[in-house]
LUMLUMDREN-2810 file (N, C-alpha, C; in Angstrom, 1 decimal):
<atoms>
<atom><aa>M</aa><ch>A</ch><at>N</at><xx>-53.1</xx><yy>-29.5</yy><zz>62.1</zz></atom>
<atom><aa>M</aa><ch>A</ch><at>CA</at><xx>-53.1</xx><yy>-29.8</yy><zz>63.5</zz></atom>
<atom><aa>M</aa><ch>A</ch><at>C</at><xx>-54.4</xx><yy>-29.3</yy><zz>64.2</zz></atom>
<atom><aa>K</aa><ch>A</ch><at>N</at><xx>-54.9</xx><yy>-28.1</yy><zz>63.8</zz></atom>
<atom><aa>K</aa><ch>A</ch><at>CA</at><xx>-56.1</xx><yy>-27.6</yy><zz>64.4</zz></atom>
<atom><aa>K</aa><ch>A</ch><at>C</at><xx>-57.3</xx><yy>-28.5</yy><zz>64.1</zz></atom>
<atom><aa>Y</aa><ch>A</ch><at>N</at><xx>-57.3</xx><yy>-29.1</yy><zz>62.9</zz></atom>
<atom><aa>Y</aa><ch>A</ch><at>CA</at><xx>-58.4</xx><yy>-29.9</yy><zz>62.6</zz></atom>
<atom><aa>Y</aa><ch>A</ch><at>C</at><xx>-58.4</xx><yy>-31.2</yy><zz>63.4</zz></atom>
<atom><aa>D</aa><ch>A</ch><at>N</at><xx>-57.2</xx><yy>-31.7</yy><zz>63.7</zz></atom>
<atom><aa>D</aa><ch>A</ch><at>CA</at><xx>-57.0</xx><yy>-32.9</yy><zz>64.6</zz></atom>
<atom><aa>D</aa><ch>A</ch><at>C</at><xx>-57.6</xx><yy>-32.6</yy><zz>65.9</zz></atom>
<atom><aa>I</aa><ch>A</ch><at>N</at><xx>-57.3</xx><yy>-31.4</yy><zz>66.5</zz></atom>
<atom><aa>I</aa><ch>A</ch><at>CA</at><xx>-57.8</xx><yy>-31.0</yy><zz>67.8</zz></atom>
<atom><aa>I</aa><ch>A</ch><at>C</at><xx>-59.3</xx><yy>-30.9</yy><zz>67.7</zz></atom>
<atom><aa>L</aa><ch>A</ch><at>N</at><xx>-59.8</xx><yy>-30.2</yy><zz>66.7</zz></atom>
<atom><aa>L</aa><ch>A</ch><at>CA</at><xx>-61.3</xx><yy>-30.1</yy><zz>66.6</zz></atom>
<atom><aa>L</aa><ch>A</ch><at>C</at><xx>-62.0</xx><yy>-31.4</yy><zz>66.4</zz></atom>
<atom><aa>Q</aa><ch>A</ch><at>N</at><xx>-61.4</xx><yy>-32.3</yy><zz>65.7</zz></atom>
<atom><aa>Q</aa><ch>A</ch><at>CA</at><xx>-62.0</xx><yy>-33.6</yy><zz>65.6</zz></atom>
<atom><aa>Q</aa><ch>A</ch><at>C</at><xx>-62.0</xx><yy>-34.4</yy><zz>66.9</zz></atom>
<atom><aa>I</aa><ch>A</ch><at>N</at><xx>-61.0</xx><yy>-34.3</yy><zz>67.7</zz></atom>
<atom><aa>I</aa><ch>A</ch><at>CA</at><xx>-61.0</xx><yy>-34.9</yy><zz>69.0</zz></atom>
<atom><aa>I</aa><ch>A</ch><at>C</at><xx>-62.0</xx><yy>-34.2</yy><zz>69.9</zz></atom>
<atom><aa>L</aa><ch>A</ch><at>N</at><xx>-62.0</xx><yy>-32.9</yy><zz>69.9</zz></atom>
<atom><aa>L</aa><ch>A</ch><at>CA</at><xx>-63.0</xx><yy>-32.2</yy><zz>70.7</zz></atom>
<atom><aa>L</aa><ch>A</ch><at>C</at><xx>-64.4</xx><yy>-32.6</yy><zz>70.3</zz></atom>
<atom><aa>G</aa><ch>A</ch><at>N</at><xx>-64.7</xx><yy>-32.7</yy><zz>69.0</zz></atom>
<atom><aa>G</aa><ch>A</ch><at>CA</at><xx>-66.1</xx><yy>-33.1</yy><zz>68.6</zz></atom>
<atom><aa>G</aa><ch>A</ch><at>C</at><xx>-66.4</xx><yy>-34.5</yy><zz>69.1</zz></atom>
<atom><aa>A</aa><ch>A</ch><at>N</at><xx>-65.4</xx><yy>-35.4</yy><zz>69.0</zz></atom>
<atom><aa>A</aa><ch>A</ch><at>CA</at><xx>-65.7</xx><yy>-36.8</yy><zz>69.5</zz></atom>
<atom><aa>A</aa><ch>A</ch><at>C</at><xx>-65.9</xx><yy>-36.8</yy><zz>71.0</zz></atom>
<atom><aa>V</aa><ch>A</ch><at>N</at><xx>-65.2</xx><yy>-36.0</yy><zz>71.7</zz></atom>
<atom><aa>V</aa><ch>A</ch><at>CA</at><xx>-65.3</xx><yy>-36.0</yy><zz>73.2</zz></atom>
<atom><aa>V</aa><ch>A</ch><at>C</at><xx>-66.7</xx><yy>-35.4</yy><zz>73.5</zz></atom>
<atom><aa>V</aa><ch>A</ch><at>N</at><xx>-67.1</xx><yy>-34.4</yy><zz>72.9</zz></atom>
<atom><aa>V</aa><ch>A</ch><at>CA</at><xx>-68.5</xx><yy>-33.8</yy><zz>73.1</zz></atom>
<atom><aa>V</aa><ch>A</ch><at>C</at><xx>-69.6</xx><yy>-34.8</yy><zz>72.8</zz></atom>
<atom><aa>M</aa><ch>A</ch><at>N</at><xx>-69.4</xx><yy>-35.5</yy><zz>71.6</zz></atom>
<atom><aa>M</aa><ch>A</ch><at>CA</at><xx>-70.4</xx><yy>-36.5</yy><zz>71.2</zz></atom>
<atom><aa>M</aa><ch>A</ch><at>C</at><xx>-70.5</xx><yy>-37.7</yy><zz>72.2</zz></atom>
<atom><aa>V</aa><ch>A</ch><at>N</at><xx>-69.3</xx><yy>-38.1</yy><zz>72.7</zz></atom>
<atom><aa>V</aa><ch>A</ch><at>CA</at><xx>-69.3</xx><yy>-39.3</yy><zz>73.6</zz></atom>
<atom><aa>V</aa><ch>A</ch><at>C</at><xx>-69.9</xx><yy>-38.9</yy><zz>75.0</zz></atom>
<atom><aa>A</aa><ch>A</ch><at>N</at><xx>-69.4</xx><yy>-37.7</yy><zz>75.5</zz></atom>
<atom><aa>A</aa><ch>A</ch><at>CA</at><xx>-69.8</xx><yy>-37.3</yy><zz>76.8</zz></atom>
<atom><aa>A</aa><ch>A</ch><at>C</at><xx>-71.3</xx><yy>-37.1</yy><zz>76.9</zz></atom>
<atom><aa>F</aa><ch>A</ch><at>N</at><xx>-71.9</xx><yy>-36.3</yy><zz>75.9</zz></atom>
<atom><aa>F</aa><ch>A</ch><at>CA</at><xx>-73.3</xx><yy>-36.0</yy><zz>76.0</zz></atom>
<atom><aa>F</aa><ch>A</ch><at>C</at><xx>-74.1</xx><yy>-37.2</yy><zz>75.4</zz></atom>
<atom><aa>G</aa><ch>A</ch><at>N</at><xx>-73.6</xx><yy>-38.0</yy><zz>74.6</zz></atom>
<atom><aa>G</aa><ch>A</ch><at>CA</at><xx>-74.3</xx><yy>-39.2</yy><zz>74.2</zz></atom>
<atom><aa>G</aa><ch>A</ch><at>C</at><xx>-74.5</xx><yy>-40.2</yy><zz>75.4</zz></atom>
<atom><aa>Q</aa><ch>A</ch><at>N</at><xx>-73.5</xx><yy>-40.3</yy><zz>76.2</zz></atom>
<atom><aa>Q</aa><ch>A</ch><at>CA</at><xx>-73.6</xx><yy>-41.1</yy><zz>77.4</zz></atom>
<atom><aa>Q</aa><ch>A</ch><at>C</at><xx>-74.7</xx><yy>-40.5</yy><zz>78.3</zz></atom>
<atom><aa>G</aa><ch>A</ch><at>N</at><xx>-74.8</xx><yy>-39.2</yy><zz>78.4</zz></atom>
<atom><aa>G</aa><ch>A</ch><at>CA</at><xx>-75.8</xx><yy>-38.5</yy><zz>79.2</zz></atom>
<atom><aa>G</aa><ch>A</ch><at>C</at><xx>-77.2</xx><yy>-38.8</yy><zz>78.7</zz></atom>
<atom><aa>L</aa><ch>A</ch><at>N</at><xx>-77.3</xx><yy>-38.8</yy><zz>77.3</zz></atom>
<atom><aa>L</aa><ch>A</ch><at>CA</at><xx>-78.6</xx><yy>-39.0</yy><zz>76.7</zz></atom>
<atom><aa>L</aa><ch>A</ch><at>C</at><xx>-79.1</xx><yy>-40.4</yy><zz>76.9</zz></atom>
<atom><aa>V</aa><ch>A</ch><at>N</at><xx>-78.2</xx><yy>-41.4</yy><zz>76.8</zz></atom>
<atom><aa>V</aa><ch>A</ch><at>CA</at><xx>-78.5</xx><yy>-42.8</yy><zz>77.1</zz></atom>
<atom><aa>V</aa><ch>A</ch><at>C</at><xx>-78.9</xx><yy>-42.9</yy><zz>78.6</zz></atom>
<atom><aa>R</aa><ch>A</ch><at>N</at><xx>-78.2</xx><yy>-42.3</yy><zz>79.5</zz></atom>
<atom><aa>R</aa><ch>A</ch><at>CA</at><xx>-78.5</xx><yy>-42.3</yy><zz>80.9</zz></atom>
<atom><aa>R</aa><ch>A</ch><at>C</at><xx>-79.9</xx><yy>-41.8</yy><zz>81.2</zz></atom>
<atom><aa>L</aa><ch>A</ch><at>N</at><xx>-80.2</xx><yy>-40.7</yy><zz>80.5</zz></atom>
<atom><aa>L</aa><ch>A</ch><at>CA</at><xx>-81.6</xx><yy>-40.0</yy><zz>80.6</zz></atom>
<atom><aa>L</aa><ch>A</ch><at>C</at><xx>-82.7</xx><yy>-40.9</yy><zz>80.1</zz></atom>
<atom><aa>F</aa><ch>A</ch><at>N</at><xx>-82.4</xx><yy>-41.7</yy><zz>79.1</zz></atom>
<atom><aa>F</aa><ch>A</ch><at>CA</at><xx>-83.4</xx><yy>-42.7</yy><zz>78.6</zz></atom>
<atom><aa>F</aa><ch>A</ch><at>C</at><xx>-83.7</xx><yy>-43.7</yy><zz>79.7</zz></atom>
<atom><aa>A</aa><ch>A</ch><at>N</at><xx>-82.6</xx><yy>-44.2</yy><zz>80.3</zz></atom>
<atom><aa>A</aa><ch>A</ch><at>CA</at><xx>-82.8</xx><yy>-45.3</yy><zz>81.3</zz></atom>
<atom><aa>A</aa><ch>A</ch><at>C</at><xx>-83.3</xx><yy>-44.8</yy><zz>82.6</zz></atom>
<atom><aa>D</aa><ch>A</ch><at>N</at><xx>-83.0</xx><yy>-43.6</yy><zz>83.1</zz></atom>
<atom><aa>D</aa><ch>A</ch><at>CA</at><xx>-83.4</xx><yy>-43.1</yy><zz>84.4</zz></atom>
<atom><aa>D</aa><ch>A</ch><at>C</at><xx>-83.8</xx><yy>-41.6</yy><zz>84.2</zz></atom>
<atom><aa>H</aa><ch>A</ch><at>N</at><xx>-85.0</xx><yy>-41.3</yy><zz>84.1</zz></atom>
<atom><aa>H</aa><ch>A</ch><at>CA</at><xx>-85.5</xx><yy>-39.9</yy><zz>83.8</zz></atom>
<atom><aa>H</aa><ch>A</ch><at>C</at><xx>-85.1</xx><yy>-39.0</yy><zz>85.0</zz></atom>
<atom><aa>G</aa><ch>A</ch><at>N</at><xx>-84.9</xx><yy>-39.5</yy><zz>86.1</zz></atom>
<atom><aa>G</aa><ch>A</ch><at>CA</at><xx>-84.5</xx><yy>-38.6</yy><zz>87.3</zz></atom>
<atom><aa>G</aa><ch>A</ch><at>C</at><xx>-83.1</xx><yy>-38.2</yy><zz>87.3</zz></atom>
<atom><aa>N</aa><ch>A</ch><at>N</at><xx>-82.2</xx><yy>-38.9</yy><zz>86.6</zz></atom>
<atom><aa>N</aa><ch>A</ch><at>CA</at><xx>-80.8</xx><yy>-38.6</yy><zz>86.6</zz></atom>
<atom><aa>N</aa><ch>A</ch><at>C</at><xx>-80.4</xx><yy>-37.9</yy><zz>85.4</zz></atom>
<atom><aa>R</aa><ch>A</ch><at>N</at><xx>-80.3</xx><yy>-36.5</yy><zz>85.5</zz></atom>
<atom><aa>R</aa><ch>A</ch><at>CA</at><xx>-80.1</xx><yy>-35.7</yy><zz>84.4</zz></atom>
<atom><aa>R</aa><ch>A</ch><at>C</at><xx>-78.6</xx><yy>-35.4</yy><zz>84.2</zz></atom>
<atom><aa>G</aa><ch>A</ch><at>N</at><xx>-77.7</xx><yy>-35.9</yy><zz>85.1</zz></atom>
<atom><aa>G</aa><ch>A</ch><at>CA</at><xx>-76.3</xx><yy>-35.8</yy><zz>84.9</zz></atom>
<atom><aa>G</aa><ch>A</ch><at>C</at><xx>-75.8</xx><yy>-34.3</yy><zz>84.9</zz></atom>
<atom><aa>L</aa><ch>A</ch><at>N</at><xx>-75.0</xx><yy>-34.0</yy><zz>83.9</zz></atom>
<atom><aa>L</aa><ch>A</ch><at>CA</at><xx>-74.4</xx><yy>-32.7</yy><zz>83.8</zz></atom>
<atom><aa>L</aa><ch>A</ch><at>C</at><xx>-75.4</xx><yy>-31.5</yy><zz>83.7</zz></atom>
<atom><aa>L</aa><ch>A</ch><at>N</at><xx>-76.6</xx><yy>-31.9</yy><zz>83.2</zz></atom>
<atom><aa>L</aa><ch>A</ch><at>CA</at><xx>-77.6</xx><yy>-30.9</yy><zz>83.0</zz></atom>
<atom><aa>L</aa><ch>A</ch><at>C</at><xx>-78.7</xx><yy>-30.9</yy><zz>84.1</zz></atom>
<atom><aa>G</aa><ch>A</ch><at>N</at><xx>-78.3</xx><yy>-31.4</yy><zz>85.2</zz></atom>
<atom><aa>G</aa><ch>A</ch><at>CA</at><xx>-79.2</xx><yy>-31.5</yy><zz>86.3</zz></atom>
<atom><aa>G</aa><ch>A</ch><at>C</at><xx>-79.7</xx><yy>-30.1</yy><zz>86.8</zz></atom>
<atom><aa>W</aa><ch>A</ch><at>N</at><xx>-79.0</xx><yy>-29.1</yy><zz>86.5</zz></atom>
<atom><aa>W</aa><ch>A</ch><at>CA</at><xx>-79.4</xx><yy>-27.7</yy><zz>87.0</zz></atom>
<atom><aa>W</aa><ch>A</ch><at>C</at><xx>-80.5</xx><yy>-27.1</yy><zz>86.1</zz></atom>
<atom><aa>L</aa><ch>A</ch><at>N</at><xx>-80.7</xx><yy>-27.7</yy><zz>84.9</zz></atom>
<atom><aa>L</aa><ch>A</ch><at>CA</at><xx>-81.7</xx><yy>-27.2</yy><zz>84.0</zz></atom>
<atom><aa>L</aa><ch>A</ch><at>C</at><xx>-83.1</xx><yy>-27.4</yy><zz>84.6</zz></atom>
<atom><aa>P</aa><ch>A</ch><at>N</at><xx>-83.9</xx><yy>-26.3</yy><zz>84.6</zz></atom>
<atom><aa>P</aa><ch>A</ch><at>CA</at><xx>-85.3</xx><yy>-26.5</yy><zz>85.1</zz></atom>
<atom><aa>P</aa><ch>A</ch><at>C</at><xx>-86.2</xx><yy>-27.1</yy><zz>84.0</zz></atom>
<atom><aa>G</aa><ch>A</ch><at>N</at><xx>-87.3</xx><yy>-27.7</yy><zz>84.5</zz></atom>
<atom><aa>G</aa><ch>A</ch><at>CA</at><xx>-88.3</xx><yy>-28.2</yy><zz>83.6</zz></atom>
<atom><aa>G</aa><ch>A</ch><at>C</at><xx>-88.4</xx><yy>-29.7</yy><zz>83.4</zz></atom>
<atom><aa>G</aa><ch>A</ch><at>N</at><xx>-87.7</xx><yy>-30.5</yy><zz>84.2</zz></atom>
<atom><aa>G</aa><ch>A</ch><at>CA</at><xx>-87.8</xx><yy>-31.9</yy><zz>84.1</zz></atom>
<atom><aa>G</aa><ch>A</ch><at>C</at><xx>-86.9</xx><yy>-32.5</yy><zz>83.1</zz></atom>
<atom><aa>P</aa><ch>A</ch><at>N</at><xx>-87.1</xx><yy>-33.7</yy><zz>82.7</zz></atom>
<atom><aa>P</aa><ch>A</ch><at>CA</at><xx>-86.2</xx><yy>-34.4</yy><zz>81.7</zz></atom>
<atom><aa>P</aa><ch>A</ch><at>C</at><xx>-86.3</xx><yy>-33.9</yy><zz>80.3</zz></atom>
<atom><aa>A</aa><ch>A</ch><at>N</at><xx>-87.5</xx><yy>-33.4</yy><zz>79.9</zz></atom>
<atom><aa>A</aa><ch>A</ch><at>CA</at><xx>-87.7</xx><yy>-33.0</yy><zz>78.5</zz></atom>
<atom><aa>A</aa><ch>A</ch><at>C</at><xx>-86.7</xx><yy>-31.9</yy><zz>78.0</zz></atom>
<atom><aa>P</aa><ch>A</ch><at>N</at><xx>-86.5</xx><yy>-30.8</yy><zz>78.7</zz></atom>
<atom><aa>P</aa><ch>A</ch><at>CA</at><xx>-85.5</xx><yy>-29.9</yy><zz>78.2</zz></atom>
<atom><aa>P</aa><ch>A</ch><at>C</at><xx>-84.0</xx><yy>-30.5</yy><zz>78.2</zz></atom>
<atom><aa>A</aa><ch>A</ch><at>N</at><xx>-83.7</xx><yy>-31.3</yy><zz>79.2</zz></atom>
<atom><aa>A</aa><ch>A</ch><at>CA</at><xx>-82.4</xx><yy>-31.9</yy><zz>79.3</zz></atom>
<atom><aa>A</aa><ch>A</ch><at>C</at><xx>-82.2</xx><yy>-32.8</yy><zz>78.1</zz></atom>
<atom><aa>F</aa><ch>A</ch><at>N</at><xx>-83.3</xx><yy>-33.6</yy><zz>77.7</zz></atom>
<atom><aa>F</aa><ch>A</ch><at>CA</at><xx>-83.2</xx><yy>-34.5</yy><zz>76.6</zz></atom>
<atom><aa>F</aa><ch>A</ch><at>C</at><xx>-82.9</xx><yy>-33.7</yy><zz>75.3</zz></atom>
<atom><aa>V</aa><ch>A</ch><at>N</at><xx>-83.6</xx><yy>-32.6</yy><zz>75.1</zz></atom>
<atom><aa>V</aa><ch>A</ch><at>CA</at><xx>-83.4</xx><yy>-31.8</yy><zz>73.9</zz></atom>
<atom><aa>V</aa><ch>A</ch><at>C</at><xx>-82.0</xx><yy>-31.2</yy><zz>73.9</zz></atom>
<atom><aa>V</aa><ch>A</ch><at>N</at><xx>-81.5</xx><yy>-30.7</yy><zz>75.0</zz></atom>
<atom><aa>V</aa><ch>A</ch><at>CA</at><xx>-80.1</xx><yy>-30.1</yy><zz>75.1</zz></atom>
<atom><aa>V</aa><ch>A</ch><at>C</at><xx>-79.1</xx><yy>-31.2</yy><zz>74.8</zz></atom>
<atom><aa>Y</aa><ch>A</ch><at>N</at><xx>-79.3</xx><yy>-32.4</yy><zz>75.4</zz></atom>
<atom><aa>Y</aa><ch>A</ch><at>CA</at><xx>-78.3</xx><yy>-33.5</yy><zz>75.2</zz></atom>
<atom><aa>Y</aa><ch>A</ch><at>C</at><xx>-78.3</xx><yy>-33.9</yy><zz>73.7</zz></atom>
<atom><aa>A</aa><ch>A</ch><at>N</at><xx>-79.5</xx><yy>-34.0</yy><zz>73.1</zz></atom>
<atom><aa>A</aa><ch>A</ch><at>CA</at><xx>-79.6</xx><yy>-34.3</yy><zz>71.7</zz></atom>
<atom><aa>A</aa><ch>A</ch><at>C</at><xx>-78.9</xx><yy>-33.3</yy><zz>70.8</zz></atom>
<atom><aa>V</aa><ch>A</ch><at>N</at><xx>-79.1</xx><yy>-32.0</yy><zz>71.1</zz></atom>
<atom><aa>V</aa><ch>A</ch><at>CA</at><xx>-78.5</xx><yy>-31.0</yy><zz>70.3</zz></atom>
<atom><aa>V</aa><ch>A</ch><at>C</at><xx>-77.0</xx><yy>-31.0</yy><zz>70.5</zz></atom>
<atom><aa>L</aa><ch>A</ch><at>N</at><xx>-76.5</xx><yy>-31.2</yy><zz>71.7</zz></atom>
<atom><aa>L</aa><ch>A</ch><at>CA</at><xx>-75.0</xx><yy>-31.3</yy><zz>71.9</zz></atom>
<atom><aa>L</aa><ch>A</ch><at>C</at><xx>-74.4</xx><yy>-32.5</yy><zz>71.2</zz></atom>
<atom><aa>V</aa><ch>A</ch><at>N</at><xx>-75.1</xx><yy>-33.6</yy><zz>71.2</zz></atom>
<atom><aa>V</aa><ch>A</ch><at>CA</at><xx>-74.6</xx><yy>-34.8</yy><zz>70.5</zz></atom>
<atom><aa>V</aa><ch>A</ch><at>C</at><xx>-74.5</xx><yy>-34.5</yy><zz>69.0</zz></atom>
<atom><aa>A</aa><ch>A</ch><at>N</at><xx>-75.6</xx><yy>-33.9</yy><zz>68.5</zz></atom>
<atom><aa>A</aa><ch>A</ch><at>CA</at><xx>-75.6</xx><yy>-33.6</yy><zz>67.1</zz></atom>
<atom><aa>A</aa><ch>A</ch><at>C</at><xx>-74.4</xx><yy>-32.6</yy><zz>66.7</zz></atom>
<atom><aa>A</aa><ch>A</ch><at>N</at><xx>-74.2</xx><yy>-31.6</yy><zz>67.6</zz></atom>
<atom><aa>A</aa><ch>A</ch><at>CA</at><xx>-73.1</xx><yy>-30.7</yy><zz>67.4</zz></atom>
<atom><aa>A</aa><ch>A</ch><at>C</at><xx>-71.8</xx><yy>-31.4</yy><zz>67.4</zz></atom>
<atom><aa>G</aa><ch>A</ch><at>N</at><xx>-71.6</xx><yy>-32.3</yy><zz>68.3</zz></atom>
<atom><aa>G</aa><ch>A</ch><at>CA</at><xx>-70.4</xx><yy>-33.1</yy><zz>68.3</zz></atom>
<atom><aa>G</aa><ch>A</ch><at>C</at><xx>-70.2</xx><yy>-33.9</yy><zz>67.0</zz></atom>
<atom><aa>V</aa><ch>A</ch><at>N</at><xx>-71.2</xx><yy>-34.5</yy><zz>66.5</zz></atom>
<atom><aa>V</aa><ch>A</ch><at>CA</at><xx>-71.2</xx><yy>-35.3</yy><zz>65.3</zz></atom>
<atom><aa>V</aa><ch>A</ch><at>C</at><xx>-70.8</xx><yy>-34.4</yy><zz>64.1</zz></atom>
<atom><aa>V</aa><ch>A</ch><at>N</at><xx>-71.5</xx><yy>-33.2</yy><zz>64.0</zz></atom>
<atom><aa>V</aa><ch>A</ch><at>CA</at><xx>-71.2</xx><yy>-32.3</yy><zz>63.0</zz></atom>
<atom><aa>V</aa><ch>A</ch><at>C</at><xx>-69.8</xx><yy>-31.7</yy><zz>63.0</zz></atom>
<atom><aa>L</aa><ch>A</ch><at>N</at><xx>-69.3</xx><yy>-31.4</yy><zz>64.2</zz></atom>
<atom><aa>L</aa><ch>A</ch><at>CA</at><xx>-67.9</xx><yy>-30.9</yy><zz>64.4</zz></atom>
<atom><aa>L</aa><ch>A</ch><at>C</at><xx>-66.9</xx><yy>-31.9</yy><zz>64.0</zz></atom>
<atom><aa>T</aa><ch>A</ch><at>N</at><xx>-67.1</xx><yy>-33.1</yy><zz>64.4</zz></atom>
<atom><aa>T</aa><ch>A</ch><at>CA</at><xx>-66.2</xx><yy>-34.2</yy><zz>64.1</zz></atom>
<atom><aa>T</aa><ch>A</ch><at>C</at><xx>-66.1</xx><yy>-34.5</yy><zz>62.6</zz></atom>
<atom><aa>G</aa><ch>A</ch><at>N</at><xx>-67.3</xx><yy>-34.5</yy><zz>62.0</zz></atom>
<atom><aa>G</aa><ch>A</ch><at>CA</at><xx>-67.4</xx><yy>-34.8</yy><zz>60.5</zz></atom>
<atom><aa>G</aa><ch>A</ch><at>C</at><xx>-66.8</xx><yy>-33.6</yy><zz>59.7</zz></atom>
<atom><aa>W</aa><ch>A</ch><at>N</at><xx>-67.0</xx><yy>-32.4</yy><zz>60.1</zz></atom>
<atom><aa>W</aa><ch>A</ch><at>CA</at><xx>-66.5</xx><yy>-31.2</yy><zz>59.4</zz></atom>
<atom><aa>W</aa><ch>A</ch><at>C</at><xx>-65.0</xx><yy>-31.2</yy><zz>59.5</zz></atom>
<atom><aa>A</aa><ch>A</ch><at>N</at><xx>-64.5</xx><yy>-31.4</yy><zz>60.7</zz></atom>
<atom><aa>A</aa><ch>A</ch><at>CA</at><xx>-63.0</xx><yy>-31.4</yy><zz>60.9</zz></atom>
<atom><aa>A</aa><ch>A</ch><at>C</at><xx>-62.3</xx><yy>-32.5</yy><zz>60.2</zz></atom>
<atom><aa>H</aa><ch>A</ch><at>N</at><xx>-63.0</xx><yy>-33.7</yy><zz>60.1</zz></atom>
<atom><aa>H</aa><ch>A</ch><at>CA</at><xx>-62.4</xx><yy>-34.8</yy><zz>59.4</zz></atom>
<atom><aa>H</aa><ch>A</ch><at>C</at><xx>-62.4</xx><yy>-34.5</yy><zz>57.9</zz></atom>
<atom><aa>K</aa><ch>A</ch><at>N</at><xx>-63.4</xx><yy>-33.9</yy><zz>57.4</zz></atom>
<atom><aa>K</aa><ch>A</ch><at>CA</at><xx>-63.5</xx><yy>-33.5</yy><zz>55.9</zz></atom>
<atom><aa>K</aa><ch>A</ch><at>C</at><xx>-62.4</xx><yy>-32.5</yy><zz>55.6</zz></atom>
<atom><aa>R</aa><ch>A</ch><at>N</at><xx>-62.3</xx><yy>-31.5</yy><zz>56.5</zz></atom>
<atom><aa>R</aa><ch>A</ch><at>CA</at><xx>-61.3</xx><yy>-30.4</yy><zz>56.2</zz></atom>
<atom><aa>R</aa><ch>A</ch><at>C</at><xx>-59.9</xx><yy>-31.0</yy><zz>56.2</zz></atom>
<atom><aa>A</aa><ch>A</ch><at>N</at><xx>-59.6</xx><yy>-31.9</yy><zz>57.2</zz></atom>
<atom><aa>A</aa><ch>A</ch><at>CA</at><xx>-58.3</xx><yy>-32.6</yy><zz>57.2</zz></atom>
<atom><aa>A</aa><ch>A</ch><at>C</at><xx>-58.1</xx><yy>-33.4</yy><zz>56.0</zz></atom>
<atom><aa>K</aa><ch>A</ch><at>N</at><xx>-59.1</xx><yy>-34.1</yy><zz>55.5</zz></atom>
<atom><aa>K</aa><ch>A</ch><at>CA</at><xx>-59.0</xx><yy>-34.9</yy><zz>54.4</zz></atom>
<atom><aa>K</aa><ch>A</ch><at>C</at><xx>-58.8</xx><yy>-34.1</yy><zz>53.1</zz></atom>
<atom><aa>D</aa><ch>A</ch><at>N</at><xx>-59.4</xx><yy>-33.0</yy><zz>53.0</zz></atom>
<atom><aa>D</aa><ch>A</ch><at>CA</at><xx>-59.2</xx><yy>-32.1</yy><zz>51.9</zz></atom>
<atom><aa>D</aa><ch>A</ch><at>C</at><xx>-57.7</xx><yy>-31.5</yy><zz>51.8</zz></atom>
<atom><aa>L</aa><ch>A</ch><at>N</at><xx>-57.1</xx><yy>-31.4</yy><zz>53.0</zz></atom>
<atom><aa>L</aa><ch>A</ch><at>CA</at><xx>-55.7</xx><yy>-31.0</yy><zz>53.1</zz></atom>
<atom><aa>L</aa><ch>A</ch><at>C</at><xx>-54.7</xx><yy>-32.1</yy><zz>52.9</zz></atom>
<atom><aa>G</aa><ch>A</ch><at>N</at><xx>-55.2</xx><yy>-33.3</yy><zz>52.7</zz></atom>
<atom><aa>G</aa><ch>A</ch><at>CA</at><xx>-54.4</xx><yy>-34.5</yy><zz>52.5</zz></atom>
<atom><aa>G</aa><ch>A</ch><at>C</at><xx>-53.9</xx><yy>-35.1</yy><zz>53.8</zz></atom>
<atom><aa>R</aa><ch>A</ch><at>N</at><xx>-54.5</xx><yy>-34.8</yy><zz>54.9</zz></atom>
<atom><aa>R</aa><ch>A</ch><at>CA</at><xx>-54.0</xx><yy>-35.4</yy><zz>56.2</zz></atom>
<atom><aa>R</aa><ch>A</ch><at>C</at><xx>-54.8</xx><yy>-36.7</yy><zz>56.5</zz></atom>
<atom><aa>R</aa><ch>A</ch><at>N</at><xx>-55.8</xx><yy>-37.0</yy><zz>55.8</zz></atom>
<atom><aa>R</aa><ch>A</ch><at>CA</at><xx>-56.6</xx><yy>-38.2</yy><zz>56.0</zz></atom>
<atom><aa>R</aa><ch>A</ch><at>C</at><xx>-56.7</xx><yy>-38.9</yy><zz>54.6</zz></atom>
<atom><aa>K</aa><ch>A</ch><at>N</at><xx>-57.0</xx><yy>-40.2</yy><zz>54.7</zz></atom>
<atom><aa>K</aa><ch>A</ch><at>CA</at><xx>-57.2</xx><yy>-41.0</yy><zz>53.5</zz></atom>
<atom><aa>K</aa><ch>A</ch><at>C</at><xx>-58.6</xx><yy>-41.2</yy><zz>53.2</zz></atom>
</atoms>
């Protein structure tokens, strides 16, 4: 059960910050959730990219652990 929750959480993080990353590509002035970060769009871009990568890693790790326990095919 905990791996299911972690997989969902990873997917939510990946989607939420992935959307912010795409928005930042389209409009450099709209930094979304990370608008409070100083330094313009560059630091926000790096933080969004790191959070998307963290979501991908968390989702993949949780899926693999659930698969090892026989909960996934």
